[in-house]
N, C-alpha and C positions, 0 to 999 in steps of 0.2 A: 388445073381447073380454071376456066375462063372467069373473069371478074363477075360477069352477069350471073352465071350459074352459081358462083360462090355466094353472092348476095341472096339469091333465091333460096339456097340451102339454109343459110343463116336465118333468114326471115321465117321460114317454115319451122325450123327448129325452135326458135324463140316462141312461136305461137303454140307449139306442142308442149313446151316445157312450162309455160305459164308463169310460175313463180320463180323460175330459175334466174340466175344473174344475167342471162341473155335477154330476158323479157324486159320491155319498157314499163317501168312502174309509174303509174299515174300519181301525181301529187294529191294528197287528201284535199277535200274542198275547203276553200277559205270561208270566212264569215265576215259580213258587214252588218252590224246591228246598230240601228239608228233609233234614238228615242228623244225627240224634243220634249220640252217641259210644258205641261199645261195645254196640250193641243187636244181638242175634243174630237170624238169620232165623226161628228157631222161636218167637220171642217176639211173636207176633201172634195174636189170638184167632180170626181168620177161618179159620185152618188147621183148626179143629175144626167148621167150619160149611159147609153147602151144597156147592157145586161144588168147594170147596177141600179138603174133608175127605179125608184119606187120600192127598193128592197129594205129601206128603213121605215119604221112606222111614222116617223115625223119628217118634216122638211129638213133638207140639208142646207148648209150655209152656201151663199153665192161666192165661193172663193175660187181663185185661179191657182191650180196646182198641176200644170202639165206633166211634170216629172212623175208625180204619184199616179196621175191618170194613166200614163203609159205602163208604169209598174203594175198597176192593178190588173191590166190585161194579161200579165204574165205571172200572176200570183194566186194564192189562196187568200181571199179577202174575208175577214171575220166581221160578222154583224153584231156580235154580243160579247166581245172581249171586255173584261172589267178590270178595274184598278184594285179592288178589294178594300184598300185603305187609301182613299183618294187624296194623298198629300205626298210631297216629294220624298222624304227620307224613308218612310216605311215601305213605299213601293220599290225604291231602289235596292233596299236591303233584301226584300223578298226576291227580286229579280236576280241579284247577285248570288244569293245563298240557296234558293229553292226552298226556303223555310219560312214558316209563319213568324210574325213579329216576336212572339213570346219566346222563341228559341234563338232568333238571330241577334237580338239585342237592341232592335230599333222599333220602339212602340210609338214614339212621337217624332216630330221633326227634330233633327239635330240642331242644337242651339246652345249658346254659351251659358245658359242657365240650367242645362240638363246634362245628364251623363250618357244619353243614348249614343250608341255607336255600333257599327257592324263588327261583331266579334272577330278578333284577329286570328283565332284558332280554327275558324270555320273554313272548310274546303269549298271555296266559292267557284262560280262559273269560270272565271279567268284563271284561277289556280289550276283547274282541270285542263283547260286548254294549254296552258304553259307546260304542264306535266305531260301532255300528249304530243309535245314537240312543236307547238304553234309559236310563231312570233306574235306576241300580244301587244296591242296598241290601244290606249285609252285617250280620247280627246273630248274635252268639254267639261260639263258639270258633274260632280260626284255627289256631294251632300250625304255621305254616310259615315263620316268620321266625327268623333267627339271634338267639340270646339273649345280648346283650352287656350289661355293667353300665353302663347309661346313665340310671339313676334316682337320685333323691336318697333320703335315708333315710326319707322319707314316701311313697315309691313313686310319686312324680310324675316324669314323663319330662323330662329336661333335655338329652338328646342328646349327652352327653359323659362320658368317664370321669374328667374333672377335677372336683374338688369344686365344687359340692355333688353332682355325679354320682359314678359309680364303684360304684353298688350294683345288685345283682340283687334282685328280690323274689319270684321263682319260678324253680325250677330248669329247668322245661320251657318252657311257653308264655310269650310276652312281648308287650307292646303293640307295635303297628305304627304308626308315625307317618305323617302324610300324605306321599304320594309314590308312587314306583313299587312299594313293598312292598305297597300296597293293591290293586294290579292293577286299576285302573279303577273300584273301588267308590266311589260317591259318598257315600251315606248310610252312616254308620259307627257301630255300637254293639257294641263288642268286650267280651266277658266273659272274664276270665282267671282261672285257678286252679281246681283241682278241689275246690271247696267249694260244694256246691249251694245252700246258704242264705246264703252270704257271698261272692258273686262280686265280683271286682275289675273295675270297669267303666271304659272309656274311650270317649268318643263325641265326634263333632263336632256333636251336637245338644244345646246347653246346657240346653234345657228338660227333657231327660230325665236329666240328671246334676247337678241342683241348681245350675245356673248355672256349672258348672265349664268350663274351657277344654279343648279337645282335648289330651290328654296328662296332665291332672290326674285323679288317681284318685278314683273314687266308690264307696262301699261301702253299698248300700241295704239289706243284710240281708234280702233277699227270695229265695224259691225261684226260681232262675234261669230255668227254663222259663216261669214265670208272668210274671216281669219282662220277658223277651224277647217273649212273646206280646202283652203289653200295648203294648210299643213298636211291634210290627208292626201291631197293630190300629189304633193311632193313626196310623201311617205310611199305612195304607190309607185311613183317614178323611181324612188330609191336613189335620189340625187346624191346623197352623201352617206350611203350605207346604213340607212335607218333600219333595214331589215335584211334577213338572209333570203335571197331570191329562191333558194332551193327548198325552203320550208313553207308550209302553209301559214297564212296569217289570219289573225282575228282582229277586227277593228270594232270597238264600241265607241260610238259617237253620240254625245249627249248635248245637243244645242240647248242653250237657255231659252231663247224665244220659242214660242210666243208668250211665255210667262210674262206677267206684269213686271215692269211698268208698261202701260199702253195708253198714255195720256196725251201724247203729241207726236208730231212727225219726228222729233229727235229720238223717240223710243223705238223706231221701226225702220225697215228698209224703205227709204224715202222714194226710191224709184218705183218700187211696187205700189206704194201708197198713191203716188201721183198718177200712175198709169191705170190703175184698176179700181181705186176706192175713193179717192178724193172727190167730195161732192156728190157721190153716188147715193141716191136714196134707197130705202127699203132693204138695207143689208141685214137687219134682224127680222127674219120672217116668222119667228116662233110666237104664237099668240100668248105664251106665258111670260113674255117680257112685258111687265106691267109694274105699276106702283111708282113710288117716288124716285126710284133709280132708273126709270126708263130713259129719260133724257140723257143721263150720264152714260148709259149703255150705248145709246145711239152715237154719242160722241166718241166713245172708246172703240167701238167695233171696227171702224176702218183701220185703226192702227194695229189692233189684234190680228185682223185678217191680212194686213200687209206683212206682218211677221210670219204668218203661215206661208204666204207666197214667197217671202224671202228665204225661208228654210227650204222650201221646195226648189227654188232656183239653185241654191248651193248644193242640194242633193244631186241635181242634174250635173253640176260641175264634178262632183265626186264620181258619179256614174261614168262620165266621159273619161276621167282619169283611169278608172277601173278597166275600161275598154282599151285605152291606149297602152296600159300595162300588160294586155293580153290575158287578164285574169277574170273578165266578166263571166265567161262560160263555166268557170270553176268556182264561183262565189255564191253562196247562199246569202240572200239579203232579207233582213227582217226590219220592218218599220212599225213602230208603235209609239206610245207616250206613257208617262207615268200616271197621268190623270187628265181629266178634261177641264173645262172652264164654263162657268155659269153665264157670264156676259149678260147680266140683267134678268135672266130667267128666274122666276120666283123672287124677283127683287134682290138678287144676290150676285156677287162677283166671286171669282176664285173657285174653290173646291171644297173638300171636307164634308160633303153631303151625299146622300144616296140618290139624289135626283140624277136622271139619265145624263144630263149635260156634263156632270162632273164624274160620274161613276163609270161610264162607258168610254172606251179609248179606241183609237185606230189600231188595227193589227193586220199586217200583210206579211206573208211569207212567200218569197220567190226562190224556187229551186230550179235552176236551169235544166230544161228538158223534161221536167216533171210536173210543173204547175202552169196553169193557163186560165186565168180569169174565172175561177170558180168561187162560189160563196160557201161559207162555213158558219153555222150558227152555234158552234161550241162556245160556252162561257168559259173561255180560258182565263186563268187567274195568274197573278205574278209568279207564285212558286212553281207553276207548270212550265214556265218559259225555259228555264235552265235545262231541265231534263229533256224537254221536247227538242230544243235546238241541238243539244248534245246528241240526241238520237238521230237527228237528221244529218249530223256530221259523221255518223258512224261510230260514235263514242259512247253508246249506251252502256257498255261494260265498265265505263269509267265514272258513271253517275254515282256520287258518294251515297253511302247508306243513310247519311243525315238528311238527305233531300226528302221533303214532304210533298212536293208537287208530283204530278203525273207526267209520264212520257207519252205524248200523243202523236209522235212523229209518224208512225206507220199509218194510223187512222187518218191523219190529215192528208197525207199524200195519196192514199188508196181510196179514201172515202168509205172504207169497210169498218164498221163499228161493231161487228158481231162478237168480237172477243173482249172488247173494253167499251161498254156502253157509255154514252155521254152522261156527265152529271146533269141532274135536273134542276140545279140551282147553283148560285154562288152567294157567299155571305159577304156582308158589309161590316167593316170595323170602323166605327166612328173614332174621332180623334180623342186621345187620352183616355181610352177605355170608357167613354161616356155613353156611347150608343152602339147597338148591334143591329144587324138587319139581314134581310135575305132578298135576293132577286131571283125570280123564276122566269120562265118564258112569258108569263102573264102578269105577275104581281111584283111590286116592290113594297117591302114591309120593314118598319123600323120600330124598335123599342129603346127607350132611353133609361138612364140609371135610376130615374124616379118611377119607372113603370109606365110612363106615357107612351102611347102607341099611335101610329098612323099607317095607312095602307093606300096604295094606288093600284088601280086596274089598268095596266099599261096597254092592254088590248083595246079596251073601250075608251080609255082616257090617255092617249099616248103622250100628251104634254103634261100629265100629272097635275091637273088643275082641280080635281074633285077629290078631296081627302075622305077616305073611308076608314071604317073600323072592321076588325075581324068578323063581328056578327053580321056585317053587311054582305058577306060573300058566302057561298055554300059551305056548310060545316066541314065537308071532306077537304075542300081547298084550304080552309083555315088550319085544320089538323096537319095537313101536309106541310104547310109553311112552318109551323111550330116544331114539327119533327125534324125537318131539314135543317132548321136553324140550330136545334140542339145537337144534331149530328156534326155540323161544321164546327161548332164551338168545342165539341169534344176532340175532333180530329186536329184542331189547331192548338189544343191545350190552353184554351182561353181561360183567364181567371174567372169569368162568369161560370164556366163549366166546373172548375175546381171548387168554387163556392156554392155551386148549384143555385145561383142567383135566379130569382123568379121561377123556381121549380114548379110552382103552381100554374105557370103560364107556358114556359118553354118545355118542350118534350125532350128532355135529355135521355140519351140511351142509357141502358142499365150498365 
């Protein structure tokens, strides 16, 4: 048989056999999951462009984010994604576990004065990916481990409180040693401490930490998103065998910026600051930026936005590396954040509140060949992320039974909600069990541990400047809010539900 006819015969046979050894088996899709810290939903430039313009009820921020702008055109873009508990550790634990705080072990921010930590025996997001044959990579901030004094005075991990151990080096986040605390992540490059140009780094890749061992601290004095993006670009290039090129990979990248500090040029990407924000008036366009902190917010906003732009630029660097590695067309990309930032709205900074600036987060999903610049109003919550992304990776059968979130992968891609209706609300968990609340398409409601309440009509008062009470709205709307809150508190096994706290107000299910 001539060579040409032989090849034709072999090709036809492989096509007919499909799953036979002659068929070319496509590698499962990769995952790139990116979530910077404290980046609010409004801080993306595309909200002022094309089909996205005017799709939020409020003004968006005048930020420069060309990488995200391009990604939005190729993604499903969410308008109502929420943080649930808008503070670092609880969100990260919900993301990793698919479980509510009362089950995963992280109710408060992890801190040296608390015992909160993501339980080691939970089958987490990256545990599932590792078990499915993925090369797993984690780069950036973690903040889900118990913070014990297990370091020497030079901030190297010794694993004991006995001398030379017995030292903390950071009140909040801490290094996670090899073992169950890393939850299946193989390649490890952890940046600790909220100092953007002086991160404390621990890694199991000695080539990236000056030859140091895993647990020995490295201080490169480099803007952390750039440092991390360079590490990821090299990981994708596979310059020294960081991954198996025959296996799919999952990358979780958690940059610390634009989290505070944001007080001066030394706290941000100085090039982005000088080119786009220095001396620029009118950066804070929200009318609810008022009160004694307004001047401070106007001072801080340029540095906060410069960090948003800095993260966006480094995301572009990683996207380019993904293309150069030939993996862009086989990689699902998710971009989100753990919570937002008030930046002077309601005279506040940071998070921890039900106001939209802190509670709502960016959320974009790009699935090559399947998504293209569409909007989605699903109020996706942190526990939903793990099962939904696993579903998109074709791993729905591997979703652990412990997961409490929902898999929306089919509905998000197809837009067909006939078999799984969208939830009509999302609940709010205030810090340290002190507040509970509910957000619907129209309202935001909060009740505190003393029974104090307030309500906002986000449709007629999008900047939440007129505080209402339940009797101020139609009785049917008030009943719906209280019933939905009771339902969520039961579903999440919240202590308020177990105690039936304020049972005369909250409509708990039987």
